[in-house]
C-alpha positions in Angstrom: 49.2 95.7 -96.3 48.5 97.9 -99.3 47.2 101.4 -98.8 45.7 103.5 -101.6 45.0 107.3 -101.3 42.0 108.5 -103.2 41.1 112.1 -103.6 40.8 115.4 -105.4 43.1 118.5 -105.5 43.5 118.4 -101.7 45.1 115.0 -102.1 47.1 115.1 -105.3 48.7 118.5 -104.4 50.6 120.9 -106.7 54.3 121.5 -107.4 56.1 122.4 -104.2 53.7 120.6 -101.8 54.6 117.9 -99.4 50.9 116.6 -99.5 49.1 114.8 -96.7 50.0 111.6 -98.5 53.7 112.3 -97.7 52.7 112.9 -94.1 51.0 109.5 -94.0 54.0 107.8 -95.5 56.2 109.3 -92.8 53.7 108.2 -90.2 53.4 104.6 -91.4 57.2 104.4 -91.6 57.5 105.4 -87.9 54.6 103.4 -86.5 53.6 100.5 -88.7 55.0 97.3 -87.4 54.9 95.2 -90.6 55.6 95.4 -94.3 53.3 97.7 -96.3 53.1 99.4 -99.7 51.5 102.5 -101.0 49.7 101.7 -104.2 47.8 103.3 -107.0 48.0 104.1 -110.8 49.3 107.6 -110.5 52.3 109.3 -108.8 52.4 112.8 -110.0 51.2 116.2 -108.6 48.9 118.6 -110.5 49.7 119.0 -114.2 52.0 116.1 -114.1 54.6 117.7 -111.9 57.0 115.6 -109.9 58.3 118.6 -107.9 57.4 117.4 -104.4 58.7 119.6 -101.6 60.8 116.7 -100.4 62.7 115.3 -103.4 63.6 112.3 -101.2 60.0 111.2 -101.2 60.5 107.8 -102.8 58.8 107.1 -106.1 57.1 104.0 -104.8 55.5 105.9 -101.9 54.1 108.6 -104.2 51.4 106.3 -105.7 47.8 107.4 -105.5 44.4 107.6 -107.2 43.8 111.4 -107.0 43.2 114.1 -109.5 42.8 117.9 -109.6 39.1 118.6 -110.3 38.1 115.0 -109.9 35.4 114.0 -107.4 33.3 111.0 -106.4 31.6 110.8 -109.8 35.0 110.6 -111.6 36.4 108.0 -109.2 33.4 105.6 -109.5 34.6 104.0 -112.7 38.2 104.2 -111.7 38.3 102.7 -108.2 37.5 99.1 -109.0 40.2 98.7 -111.7 42.7 100.6 -109.7 42.1 98.8 -106.4 42.0 95.4 -108.2 45.2 96.0 -110.2 47.0 97.2 -107.1 45.4 94.7 -104.7 44.6 97.5 -102.3 43.7 96.5 -98.8 42.8 99.9 -97.4 41.5 103.0 -99.2 42.0 106.4 -97.6 39.5 108.7 -99.3 39.1 112.5 -99.3 36.5 113.5 -101.8 33.3 115.6 -102.2 34.1 119.3 -102.2 34.7 119.5 -105.9 31.5 117.5 -106.6 29.3 119.9 -104.6 31.0 122.9 -106.0 30.8 122.0 -109.7 29.1 118.7 -110.5 26.4 117.3 -108.3 24.2 118.1 -105.4 24.4 116.4 -102.0 22.0 113.6 -102.8 23.6 112.9 -106.2 27.1 113.0 -104.6 26.0 110.6 -101.8 24.6 108.2 -104.5 28.1 108.3 -106.1 29.6 107.4 -102.7 27.5 104.3 -102.6 28.5 103.4 -106.2 32.2 104.0 -105.4 32.0 101.6 -102.4 30.2 98.9 -104.5 32.9 99.3 -107.3 35.7 99.0 -104.8 34.2 95.8 -103.3 33.5 94.3 -106.6 37.3 94.3 -107.3 38.4 93.7 -103.6 35.6 92.1 -101.6 37.5 92.5 -98.3 38.7 96.1 -98.8 38.6 98.5 -95.9 37.8 102.2 -96.4 38.2 105.3 -94.4 36.2 108.3 -95.7 36.8 111.9 -94.7 33.9 114.3 -94.5 33.9 117.4 -96.6 35.6 120.3 -94.9 33.8 123.6 -95.7 36.1 126.0 -97.5 36.1 129.7 -98.0 33.2 129.6 -100.4 31.1 128.1 -97.7 31.8 131.1 -95.5 30.3 133.4 -98.0 27.7 131.2 -99.7 25.0 130.0 -97.3 23.3 127.6 -99.8 26.6 126.0 -100.6 27.4 125.6 -96.9 24.0 124.0 -96.4 24.8 121.6 -99.2 28.1 120.6 -97.6 26.4 120.0 -94.3 23.7 118.0 -96.0 26.2 115.8 -97.9 28.1 115.1 -94.7 24.9 113.9 -93.1 24.3 111.6 -96.1 27.9 110.4 -96.1 27.6 109.4 -92.4 24.4 107.5 -93.3 26.0 105.7 -96.2 28.9 104.6 -94.0 26.4 103.3 -91.4 24.4 101.5 -94.0 27.2 100.0 -95.9 29.9 99.0 -93.4 30.2 95.2 -92.9 32.4 93.0 -90.9 34.1 91.7 -94.1 34.6 95.1 -95.6 34.4 97.8 -93.0 33.8 101.4 -94.0 34.6 104.1 -91.4 34.1 107.8 -91.2 37.0 109.9 -90.1 36.4 113.1 -88.1 36.8 116.6 -89.3 40.1 117.7 -87.6 39.0 119.6 -84.5 41.5 122.3 -84.9 41.3 122.7 -88.7 41.0 126.3 -89.6 40.9 127.3 -93.3 42.6 130.6 -92.5 45.5 128.8 -90.8 45.6 125.4 -92.4 45.2 126.2 -96.1 47.0 128.4 -98.5 43.9 129.6 -100.4 40.8 128.7 -98.3 40.6 125.2 -99.6 44.0 123.4 -100.2 46.0 122.3 -97.2 49.3 123.9 -96.3 51.9 122.2 -94.1 49.8 122.4 -91.0 46.7 121.3 -92.9 48.5 118.3 -94.3 49.4 117.2 -90.8 45.8 117.6 -89.6 44.3 115.6 -92.5 46.9 112.8 -92.1 46.2 112.8 -88.4 42.5 112.0 -88.8 43.2 109.1 -91.1 45.9 107.9 -88.8 43.6 108.1 -85.8 41.0 105.8 -87.5 43.6 103.3 -88.6 45.0 103.1 -85.1 41.8 103.2 -83.0 39.6 101.0 -85.1 42.1 98.5 -86.5 45.3 98.8 -84.5 47.2 99.9 -87.6 50.1 102.1 -86.8 50.0 104.4 -83.7 48.9 107.8 -82.6 49.9 110.5 -85.1 52.8 112.6 -83.7 54.1 115.2 -86.2 57.1 115.8 -84.0 58.7 112.5 -84.9 58.8 113.1 -88.7 60.7 115.7 -90.7 59.4 118.9 -92.3 56.7 119.1 -89.8 56.1 122.5 -88.3 52.4 123.2 -87.3 
């Protein structure tokens, strides 16, 4: 089974981060009962850094399709070629905040979600996808119109998932982590710190396990570098 992480700055991470991708790699290693690969055209952190917090993070597990400042609109033309070349079976996607903050409104961003799903399926007709809602950041605390746009997009995202999921290519919506607190789980009001990485990975892991029997419950205590 081939997993591909797709995301923005919250997914690619910066020098010195573990990243939630690393947490998922640890989780899959400890719970997945069969062979798997992490795939994607990129492997670096922000600005091309390879300085992951754990230098033992294997090169082949660092693969992803994520970029600092890249959102749904940027990934629409990239996902099909990337998923096709890597023969991805499962896409774990965290996108949207950067779109709403700088590029597109809720309706336009939701339209790009639909284009993204179509592009992924054109390359991999049976691909499965798990999409994470946008987690409001510190800007949303101070900017009511932006907070409303985030809420509106999350509604449209849920509708897109309900409209587009199929038996052949299921699309599921992860939950916002119940305990996620931007004052505790991020280092700047947006980007996850160690505890935030675990909470994000935990939501993807929950969907994989509960919906498709992939892996098991997410338990940070059984992996290294894991304080919450």
